[in-house]
Backbone bond lengths (Angstrom), bond angles and torsions (degrees), N, CA, C in turn:
res aa  C-N    CA-C-N  psi(-1)  N-CA   C-N-CA  omega(-1)  CA-C   N-CA-C  phi
1 M - - - 1.473 - - 1.532 109.25 -
2 K 1.501 118.15 147.50 1.474 123.34 -177.39 1.566 115.68 -121.36
3 Q 2.041 123.45 165.42 1.497 151.40 156.03 1.423 105.63 137.15
4 M 14.014 126.94 172.56 1.466 94.77 99.80 1.469 98.00 -170.79
5 K 1.125 86.32 90.60 1.427 76.99 162.34 1.508 106.87 -56.03
6 Q 1.351 115.14 144.01 1.455 116.60 175.83 1.523 108.02 -64.53
7 W 1.346 112.93 139.25 1.505 116.99 -177.91 1.483 110.53 -58.97
8 I 1.316 115.53 139.47 1.464 122.15 -170.12 1.518 111.86 -97.96
9 G 1.356 117.08 -22.76 1.435 121.16 -172.60 1.490 116.17 -73.55
10 V 1.301 117.03 179.80 1.430 123.42 -174.05 1.542 110.96 -78.31
11 G 1.307 115.96 -22.96 1.472 119.71 -171.37 1.460 116.67 -82.84
12 L 1.315 122.15 3.75 1.456 122.49 -175.99 1.520 108.87 -70.78
13 I 1.340 115.52 124.58 1.445 121.68 -179.87 1.527 109.33 -106.42
14 A 1.345 114.61 -44.44 1.489 117.06 -174.16 1.462 109.86 -148.26
15 V 1.326 116.12 138.93 1.453 124.72 168.70 1.518 107.96 -131.36
16 G 1.287 115.53 117.68 1.477 119.80 179.94 1.501 108.39 -118.50
17 I 1.337 116.84 129.07 1.455 121.64 -179.41 1.531 109.01 -129.16
18 S 1.254 118.95 131.65 1.496 123.87 172.94 1.510 108.35 -136.29
19 L 1.294 116.87 141.28 1.428 121.98 -178.89 1.528 109.37 -123.69
20 A 1.307 117.66 137.93 1.478 121.52 176.44 1.511 108.40 -150.02
21 G 1.345 117.48 139.99 1.458 122.37 178.19 1.494 109.97 -87.31
22 C 1.325 117.38 144.94 1.472 121.29 176.12 1.537 107.16 -148.11
23 T 1.328 116.89 173.36 1.457 121.81 178.17 1.491 109.08 -120.55
24 I 1.323 117.52 149.78 1.438 126.31 179.44 1.515 110.76 -121.54
25 S 1.346 117.40 123.64 1.465 123.81 178.09 1.509 112.18 63.56
26 N 1.318 117.35 -167.52 1.490 121.06 -177.47 1.516 110.82 -87.83
27 N 1.330 119.02 -0.33 1.419 122.66 -179.11 1.522 113.36 -85.99
28 V 1.331 117.62 -0.90 1.447 124.92 179.62 1.561 110.68 49.46
29 I 1.322 113.25 56.83 1.472 118.10 172.71 1.478 108.69 -88.07
30 K 1.346 118.08 112.13 1.422 122.21 -177.88 1.505 109.63 -77.17
31 V 1.290 114.29 124.00 1.508 122.62 -177.10 1.537 108.44 -120.91
32 E 1.312 114.87 132.72 1.451 120.42 175.99 1.502 108.64 -89.46
33 E 1.345 114.60 138.69 1.465 122.15 179.29 1.507 108.22 -114.22
34 E 1.331 113.61 135.80 1.477 120.03 -176.02 1.530 109.67 -142.14
35 K 1.301 116.50 142.33 1.475 121.74 175.52 1.520 107.64 -123.58
36 R 1.354 114.53 138.26 1.454 120.25 176.79 1.481 109.12 -133.20
37 Q 1.331 117.11 150.69 1.472 121.50 175.27 1.531 110.12 -135.38
38 L 1.275 115.72 139.07 1.481 123.72 179.00 1.504 109.16 -133.15
39 E 1.320 118.06 145.18 1.420 122.40 176.60 1.532 108.98 -141.55
40 L 1.346 113.52 147.39 1.464 121.53 178.34 1.489 107.29 -142.68
41 P 1.376 117.43 128.19 1.421 119.14 175.52 1.543 113.16 -58.46
42 A 1.336 118.27 136.05 1.484 119.71 -173.38 1.526 111.33 -102.49
43 E 1.261 118.33 10.94 1.504 120.78 -171.43 1.523 110.59 -60.66
44 S 1.319 120.17 -43.68 1.454 120.24 -177.26 1.551 114.01 -108.48
45 I 1.346 116.24 11.79 1.457 120.78 -178.27 1.551 108.87 -87.25
46 E 1.355 113.48 130.58 1.409 120.67 -179.17 1.513 114.63 -101.69
47 A 1.304 117.23 -18.52 1.495 122.20 179.08 1.499 108.38 -160.99
48 L 1.334 114.32 153.65 1.493 121.15 173.65 1.520 109.86 -117.09
49 N 1.316 114.67 127.82 1.474 122.78 173.19 1.509 110.51 -103.95
50 I 1.335 117.91 128.68 1.454 121.67 -177.73 1.502 108.90 -120.72
51 F 1.348 117.02 127.89 1.426 121.63 174.52 1.558 109.05 -124.19
52 T 1.331 117.39 121.30 1.424 119.41 -179.26 1.541 110.89 -132.16
53 D 1.299 114.91 138.78 1.462 120.29 -179.16 1.529 109.56 -80.21
54 S 1.351 118.34 -49.72 1.405 120.36 -177.13 1.529 108.77 -161.54
55 G 1.298 116.97 160.99 1.443 123.52 -179.01 1.494 112.95 108.53
56 D 1.294 118.96 165.98 1.430 124.88 -178.69 1.521 110.33 -79.17
57 L 1.318 114.87 147.75 1.454 122.78 179.89 1.517 110.48 -129.90
58 I 1.323 117.30 125.59 1.431 122.28 174.41 1.540 109.33 -120.94
59 V 1.349 114.07 124.92 1.457 119.92 -177.66 1.521 107.24 -120.10
60 K 1.312 117.78 124.53 1.459 123.02 -178.12 1.522 108.70 -120.69
61 G 1.308 117.02 132.12 1.454 120.29 173.57 1.526 110.93 -91.86
62 D 1.334 115.42 142.93 1.470 121.85 -179.72 1.501 107.14 -136.23
63 E 1.304 118.26 116.83 1.498 120.99 -177.13 1.536 111.85 -64.65
64 K 1.334 116.22 -21.79 1.497 118.57 -176.76 1.538 111.09 -98.77
65 A 1.285 117.31 -2.58 1.486 119.98 -173.13 1.564 108.70 -68.76
66 T 1.313 117.24 140.49 1.435 124.15 175.23 1.530 114.28 -118.48
67 V 1.336 113.89 2.09 1.440 122.53 179.26 1.506 108.96 -135.70
68 I 1.347 118.49 158.83 1.427 124.88 163.66 1.530 109.07 -91.14
69 H 1.260 118.54 116.72 1.464 121.27 -173.32 1.566 108.37 -114.22
70 V 1.329 115.29 131.11 1.488 119.52 -178.95 1.514 107.96 -124.76
71 E 1.315 114.33 129.14 1.459 120.76 172.58 1.555 108.70 -116.23
72 A 1.298 119.90 126.42 1.454 123.80 -178.51 1.566 109.20 -114.93
73 D 1.351 116.38 117.80 1.425 121.79 171.30 1.505 108.90 -100.92
74 I 1.316 118.60 118.71 1.473 123.75 -170.31 1.540 109.74 -123.93
75 Q 1.310 115.00 131.68 1.447 122.18 169.37 1.521 106.08 -123.57
76 S 1.333 116.92 132.97 1.453 121.42 -176.16 1.485 112.37 -148.55
77 K 1.332 115.96 157.28 1.497 123.99 172.25 1.495 107.93 -140.86
78 N 1.351 112.54 134.08 1.496 120.68 179.45 1.532 111.92 61.05
79 V 1.294 117.83 28.17 1.429 120.53 176.93 1.519 109.93 -130.25
80 K 1.346 117.81 130.72 1.437 120.51 -179.72 1.498 109.65 -75.21
81 P 1.377 117.64 143.40 1.440 120.32 -178.58 1.553 112.25 -56.20
82 E 1.336 116.85 -33.76 1.483 119.90 -178.13 1.501 111.95 -72.25
83 D 1.347 118.02 -13.32 1.466 122.20 177.74 1.515 111.23 -88.21
84 I 1.314 117.97 -7.49 1.466 121.98 173.07 1.553 106.96 -102.14
85 I 1.273 114.37 108.18 1.478 121.19 -168.65 1.487 111.22 -107.74
86 I 1.332 116.64 116.60 1.455 122.98 176.57 1.544 108.50 -127.98
87 T 1.309 116.01 118.79 1.445 119.85 -176.22 1.499 111.36 -131.57
88 L 1.308 116.31 146.31 1.436 124.64 176.72 1.518 108.17 -130.69
89 E 1.353 116.63 110.84 1.431 121.41 -172.17 1.514 111.96 -129.91
90 K 1.340 114.79 153.98 1.460 120.01 172.72 1.520 108.64 -98.21
91 D 1.343 117.50 133.79 1.438 121.11 178.04 1.498 106.87 -133.68
92 G 1.352 116.12 97.87 1.428 121.42 -174.76 1.527 110.09 67.16
93 N 1.315 116.13 -122.00 1.491 122.00 178.88 1.528 111.27 -95.16
94 N 1.308 118.32 1.76 1.460 121.79 -178.33 1.533 110.33 -111.46
95 A 1.336 117.05 159.10 1.443 124.53 170.23 1.468 108.65 -114.19
96 T 1.370 115.35 146.90 1.449 120.06 177.89 1.539 110.00 -128.72
97 L 1.321 113.67 126.97 1.451 121.64 174.95 1.503 109.08 -109.22
98 R 1.313 118.00 126.65 1.469 122.86 -178.87 1.556 109.55 -125.98
99 S 1.305 114.86 136.66 1.477 120.58 172.95 1.537 107.30 -132.29
100 E 1.321 115.98 116.92 1.461 117.12 -175.50 1.552 108.56 -151.04
101 M 1.313 117.25 159.37 1.431 122.98 179.66 1.504 111.54 -116.08
102 N 1.306 118.70 134.08 1.401 124.69 177.81 1.536 109.92 -109.15
103 T 1.327 114.77 71.35 1.445 119.16 -175.05 1.520 111.84 -130.12
104 D 1.357 116.92 152.86 1.417 122.29 177.01 1.529 109.84 -81.18
105 I 1.317 115.84 158.84 1.458 119.87 176.26 1.534 109.06 -69.86
106 G 1.323 117.28 131.24 1.423 122.03 -178.18 1.494 109.19 172.06
107 F 1.347 114.24 -163.21 1.462 119.15 -179.15 1.539 107.41 -83.84
108 N 1.329 116.50 88.67 1.466 119.93 174.91 1.481 108.62 -140.98
109 Y 1.355 114.20 164.02 1.445 118.80 -174.35 1.530 106.87 -144.02
110 V 1.352 114.76 131.53 1.475 118.30 176.35 1.558 106.50 -140.73
111 D 1.310 115.48 132.16 1.463 121.13 176.49 1.532 105.41 -133.32
112 I 1.331 115.75 117.34 1.505 121.69 -177.01 1.501 109.22 -120.26
113 T 1.298 115.93 134.31 1.471 121.91 166.19 1.520 110.02 -120.18
114 L 1.326 117.32 117.77 1.429 121.92 177.42 1.502 109.94 -100.49
115 T 1.328 118.08 128.50 1.438 121.31 172.55 1.522 107.94 -115.87
116 V 1.321 113.42 120.03 1.433 119.11 -174.08 1.539 110.09 -120.06
117 T 1.344 115.00 126.78 1.445 120.52 177.64 1.529 108.46 -110.76
118 V 1.308 117.25 129.17 1.443 123.11 -174.71 1.507 111.60 -135.08
119 P 1.360 118.96 157.50 1.470 117.75 169.34 1.514 109.58 -56.76
120 A 1.363 115.99 135.85 1.464 120.08 -171.44 1.481 115.19 -57.09
121 Q 1.322 117.78 -31.20 1.476 120.37 -173.97 1.524 112.15 -86.17
122 L 1.365 120.14 -0.18 1.429 120.94 -174.89 1.527 111.87 -73.59
123 P 1.321 118.88 125.64 1.501 121.46 176.38 1.602 108.07 -64.89
124 I 1.334 114.01 145.47 1.449 118.94 -177.19 1.521 108.65 -133.43
125 A 1.314 115.52 130.23 1.475 122.60 172.31 1.531 107.96 -117.70
126 L 1.334 116.47 118.79 1.440 121.75 -174.18 1.551 110.87 -117.78
127 T 1.336 114.88 130.01 1.421 123.65 169.92 1.479 109.97 -118.03
128 D 1.369 118.43 114.85 1.454 121.87 -167.68 1.553 108.69 -126.53
129 G 1.334 114.18 136.67 1.450 121.20 177.99 1.546 111.83 -81.42
130 S 1.296 117.17 -66.18 1.447 121.15 177.34 1.508 110.82 -150.26
131 G 1.301 114.42 154.96 1.447 119.72 -179.27 1.539 110.82 118.21
132 D 1.278 117.02 162.63 1.453 121.49 -174.12 1.511 109.26 -83.56
133 I 1.389 115.04 151.93 1.448 122.66 -178.33 1.534 107.04 -124.23
134 D 1.353 116.55 133.15 1.430 121.41 176.15 1.504 110.00 -133.55
135 M 1.305 119.90 112.77 1.486 122.98 -175.74 1.538 107.78 -123.78
136 T 1.334 115.70 132.78 1.472 118.67 -176.14 1.531 110.35 -147.57
137 N 1.328 113.97 154.52 1.465 123.85 173.88 1.551 112.12 57.83
138 L 1.310 115.22 45.51 1.485 120.22 -179.51 1.523 109.08 -115.86
139 T 1.337 115.39 140.74 1.462 120.81 179.39 1.516 113.30 -114.52
140 G 1.334 118.90 -9.26 1.463 122.45 178.66 1.494 111.08 -88.78
141 K 1.324 115.34 172.60 1.485 119.95 -179.11 1.539 109.99 -64.82
142 I 1.348 115.43 142.91 1.466 121.33 179.79 1.536 108.06 -124.31
143 T 1.347 116.89 125.83 1.443 120.88 174.09 1.521 106.80 -125.33
144 I 1.353 116.45 128.21 1.444 122.82 -177.27 1.500 110.53 -125.44
145 E 1.361 115.64 126.33 1.452 124.06 169.42 1.514 108.24 -116.67
146 D 1.325 119.36 111.44 1.436 121.92 -168.26 1.551 110.26 -131.80
147 D 1.332 116.02 133.86 1.453 121.18 177.15 1.554 110.63 -84.16
148 S 1.306 117.09 -54.02 1.472 118.09 -177.85 1.525 109.90 -150.98
149 G 1.297 115.29 155.35 1.459 121.42 -178.42 1.535 111.25 115.41
150 D 1.284 116.00 156.31 1.469 121.87 179.22 1.542 110.33 -75.26
151 I 1.330 114.66 148.99 1.462 120.76 175.66 1.528 109.22 -122.44
152 R 1.345 115.54 131.48 1.461 122.18 178.80 1.528 108.35 -127.99
153 L 1.321 116.51 122.79 1.498 121.88 173.64 1.492 108.14 -121.34
154 T 1.336 117.15 130.69 1.432 122.10 176.04 1.538 110.77 -137.98
155 N 1.294 114.92 140.37 1.461 123.15 175.23 1.524 110.86 53.45
156 T 1.349 115.82 63.26 1.461 121.80 176.53 1.523 107.84 -120.75
157 N 1.347 115.65 142.48 1.480 121.07 179.90 1.545 113.50 -118.50
158 G 1.328 115.78 -8.16 1.494 118.60 178.88 1.508 109.30 -85.95
159 E 1.334 114.51 168.09 1.459 122.13 175.90 1.544 110.95 -61.86
160 V 1.346 116.84 137.84 1.422 120.96 -175.52 1.538 111.14 -124.36
161 E 1.336 114.91 128.21 1.499 120.72 172.41 1.523 107.04 -127.10
162 I 1.344 115.69 129.35 1.432 122.40 -179.93 1.528 110.85 -126.89
163 R 1.318 116.61 126.93 1.514 120.51 171.84 1.577 105.15 -125.50
164 D 1.344 112.43 112.98 1.438 118.51 -169.85 1.545 112.05 -128.11
165 Q 1.314 116.95 134.44 1.457 120.18 179.15 1.507 113.98 -81.06
166 S 1.346 116.29 -47.46 1.445 120.23 -178.40 1.523 109.12 -155.53
167 G 1.352 114.34 152.59 1.471 119.64 -177.73 1.509 109.38 116.06
168 D 1.349 114.88 154.82 1.460 119.03 179.08 1.533 111.30 -78.75
169 I 1.312 115.42 155.44 1.461 121.87 179.47 1.530 105.87 -124.53
170 L 1.346 115.86 123.41 1.447 121.46 176.01 1.517 110.57 -123.16
171 I 1.329 115.03 122.03 1.486 119.36 -175.40 1.540 107.11 -126.71
172 K 1.309 117.63 125.53 1.467 120.63 175.76 1.516 109.95 -135.88
173 D 1.346 115.34 141.27 1.455 119.38 176.60 1.534 111.77 55.73
174 A 1.312 115.96 50.24 1.456 121.42 174.98 1.529 108.96 -121.70
175 S 1.315 119.69 127.24 1.455 121.45 -163.94 1.512 113.61 -102.82
176 A 1.359 119.11 -5.18 1.449 119.49 -172.90 1.495 113.49 -140.30
177 L 1.353 117.64 51.26 1.437 121.77 177.28 1.517 111.96 -68.46
178 K 1.344 116.61 136.89 1.473 120.23 177.67 1.508 113.03 -119.15
179 L 1.318 118.56 -45.79 1.516 120.85 -175.05 1.500 108.68 -148.18
180 I 1.384 112.29 135.01 1.446 122.20 170.28 1.502 109.32 -131.92
181 E 1.326 117.75 113.85 1.443 123.93 174.93 1.525 109.59 -114.69
182 D 1.356 116.11 118.43 1.435 119.45 -173.97 1.526 111.65 -136.02
183 D 1.285 115.15 124.23 1.477 119.08 -179.61 1.565 112.49 -79.56
184 S 1.364 117.64 -42.36 1.442 117.89 175.92 1.483 110.68 -155.12
185 G 1.272 117.09 149.15 1.473 123.76 -176.05 1.579 109.72 119.51
186 D 1.291 113.98 160.36 1.483 118.87 179.54 1.492 111.01 -81.54
187 I 1.354 113.53 155.00 1.481 121.01 175.39 1.507 106.94 -123.97
188 F 1.360 113.81 127.58 1.482 118.62 176.43 1.522 107.74 -128.12
189 M 1.331 118.15 124.02 1.435 122.14 179.07 1.555 107.86 -127.21
190 E 1.328 115.18 135.10 1.491 120.90 179.69 1.486 108.67 -145.01
191 N 1.349 115.68 134.18 1.487 121.86 179.98 1.507 111.41 55.77
192 T 1.293 114.81 57.41 1.473 122.09 -174.93 1.508 110.69 -120.61
193 G 1.320 118.01 165.89 1.477 122.94 177.29 1.503 112.49 -147.80
194 G 1.335 113.26 174.38 1.462 120.61 -179.06 1.545 113.01 105.31
195 N 1.363 116.40 153.90 1.462 120.01 174.44 1.510 106.81 -81.93
196 V 1.301 117.67 106.94 1.452 121.20 -168.19 1.515 111.92 -120.18
197 E 1.318 116.36 138.77 1.491 124.18 172.01 1.533 108.37 -101.99
198 I 1.317 116.34 132.86 1.460 121.83 178.10 1.522 109.79 -123.92
199 H 1.359 115.11 119.10 1.485 120.62 176.23 1.498 106.98 -114.33
200 D 1.360 116.79 113.20 1.437 120.26 -172.41 1.518 107.87 -126.78
201 Q 1.327 114.95 130.16 1.488 120.66 179.75 1.548 108.75 -85.82
202 S 1.325 119.31 -50.95 1.461 120.83 -175.23 1.522 108.76 -151.03
203 G 1.318 116.40 151.72 1.456 120.48 178.59 1.531 108.60 115.29
204 D 1.317 115.89 154.20 1.444 123.87 179.22 1.504 109.46 -72.19
205 M 1.334 114.64 159.65 1.511 122.03 178.35 1.513 108.76 -139.87
206 V 1.378 114.28 131.52 1.450 122.74 172.98 1.476 110.63 -128.35
207 I 1.296 116.06 126.46 1.495 123.08 176.57 1.497 108.40 -124.09
208 R 1.322 118.28 120.21 1.465 122.76 179.41 1.508 110.30 -131.65
209 N 1.338 116.96 125.95 1.472 122.09 173.77 1.506 111.34 63.46
210 H 1.347 114.98 70.86 1.455 120.44 179.94 1.503 108.36 -118.61
211 K 1.353 117.54 137.23 1.432 125.33 176.24 1.527 110.47 -109.49
212 G 1.343 114.48 107.98 1.451 118.70 -176.70 1.520 109.40 135.03
213 D 1.335 116.26 171.85 1.437 120.75 179.65 1.562 111.24 -78.69
214 V 1.304 113.42 149.15 1.470 119.41 178.97 1.515 108.90 -129.29
215 K 1.362 116.53 124.48 1.425 122.45 179.16 1.511 107.58 -119.77
216 I 1.368 116.11 123.00 1.504 117.43 -170.61 1.515 109.87 -127.88
217 S 1.312 114.01 138.02 1.500 124.17 170.42 1.551 102.81 -125.70
218 D 1.353 114.97 116.42 1.435 120.71 -174.66 1.525 112.69 -131.21
219 Q 1.275 119.15 129.07 1.473 123.41 -175.15 1.505 112.12 -88.91
220 S 1.304 117.50 -43.07 1.488 121.83 -179.82 1.480 110.85 -156.60
221 G 1.350 115.32 157.26 1.459 120.21 177.35 1.492 110.79 115.37
222 D 1.338 116.83 156.23 1.460 123.27 174.14 1.521 111.16 -72.21
223 M 1.370 116.59 154.57 1.462 122.56 -176.77 1.525 108.13 -137.99
224 V 1.320 115.02 128.02 1.455 122.85 171.66 1.495 111.37 -124.60
225 I 1.337 119.15 118.82 1.440 123.65 176.57 1.514 109.05 -122.72
226 D 1.341 116.07 119.15 1.469 119.46 -173.76 1.538 108.86 -135.60
227 T 1.284 116.25 111.43 1.447 125.82 177.37 1.531 114.77 72.83
228 V 1.328 113.03 95.82 1.454 121.06 178.95 1.505 107.35 -128.67
229 E 1.368 116.28 125.52 1.470 122.28 175.75 1.507 106.12 -94.41
230 G 1.316 116.87 78.02 1.454 125.53 -175.53 1.482 111.47 163.22
231 N 1.280 115.04 -173.07 1.484 120.95 177.78 1.488 111.59 -90.09
232 V 1.359 114.22 148.16 1.446 122.51 178.08 1.534 109.93 -122.53
233 L 1.317 115.26 120.61 1.466 119.87 178.17 1.519 107.36 -124.58
234 I 1.408 114.12 120.45 1.452 119.53 172.57 1.498 107.41 -106.97
235 E 1.346 115.06 108.19 1.458 120.36 -175.29 1.539 111.00 -80.11
236 N 1.317 114.61 -33.01 1.468 118.63 -178.78 1.530 110.10 -148.33
237 D 1.250 117.13 135.19 1.473 123.67 177.31 1.524 108.29 -137.21
238 G 1.356 115.68 99.05 1.449 119.20 -173.26 1.475 115.61 -70.39
239 G 1.307 119.86 -28.48 1.406 121.60 -178.01 1.552 111.68 171.25
240 G 1.304 116.97 166.82 1.449 119.11 -177.23 1.515 110.81 106.74
241 E 1.346 114.72 161.69 1.469 119.58 176.54 1.524 109.91 -75.94
242 R 1.325 112.67 152.70 1.477 118.68 179.41 1.483 110.98 -136.62
243 A 1.356 116.98 131.71 1.474 123.28 173.88 1.496 107.84 -131.21
244 V 1.369 114.18 120.51 1.455 122.15 -179.19 1.529 110.00 -129.03
245 Q 1.308 116.84 127.14 1.454 120.47 -179.31 1.511 111.99 -151.35
246 N 1.312 116.08 162.04 1.442 124.65 174.94 1.539 112.20 55.94
247 I 1.296 115.13 52.72 1.494 123.25 175.39 1.489 108.35 -98.00
248 K 1.345 118.24 117.82 1.442 122.94 -175.32 1.529 112.04 -83.94
249 G 1.324 118.40 -21.78 1.452 123.88 174.33 1.483 111.68 -98.04
250 S 1.308 117.83 -152.40 1.461 120.60 177.53 1.514 109.92 -84.03
251 Y 1.327 114.83 154.58 1.428 122.35 176.70 1.530 107.90 -128.19
252 T 1.373 115.72 117.25 1.442 122.34 -177.81 1.517 110.30 -125.72
253 S 1.329 117.74 132.09 1.437 121.23 176.86 1.522 108.79 -128.85
254 K 1.347 116.99 122.92 1.458 118.56 -176.77 1.502 109.94 -101.84
């Protein structure tokens, strides 16, 4: 899976930076390694907004957490540390985490993994450019706008809305799904709940053990639906094989 200005706000507790050179493969590509840490007290924060250009993002909920804690693992080549900008700021009752690069087009390399630990109940709105997303143990509302990269959600109890351009979506043990819009990539849902609408352009879809109504518009790809405690409505099915069974409510296919 894949993705500073110094933080300006009041809540900065720690920033740790270390640099070390290393080589990758037999081509002796020298890569700089850097680690950064940011923290912001979460006492008066009502929501977290995350904006990332590229790189992997891991978000973990912790019921005992009293701060928003960010760890950044960075590998780069031909990029100045000051051109890799990671900030965590308080804006009114919200917090904003940004990860972006201020570099010219050329021979450069940046690989960032952000690991964010938050109070489990904190609502999160994420806008992501590219890279994989992994979110787990969250009870607040989750909103994701993603251009590319895989998305994985596990053990979430808050309302979930996903709008994704490309990449696979895997959701397990999520009780309040509302909307999934996906242009390309497979969708896999297991042990989920909520009255959910799914708009899928291409890619296969598997839904197993869902509690709630499911409304689907699908342009292409195979579809497997097995065990739904609710109604299933397929408004559009552009092509692909379909297997539907164990529907406890109504099943309608137009």
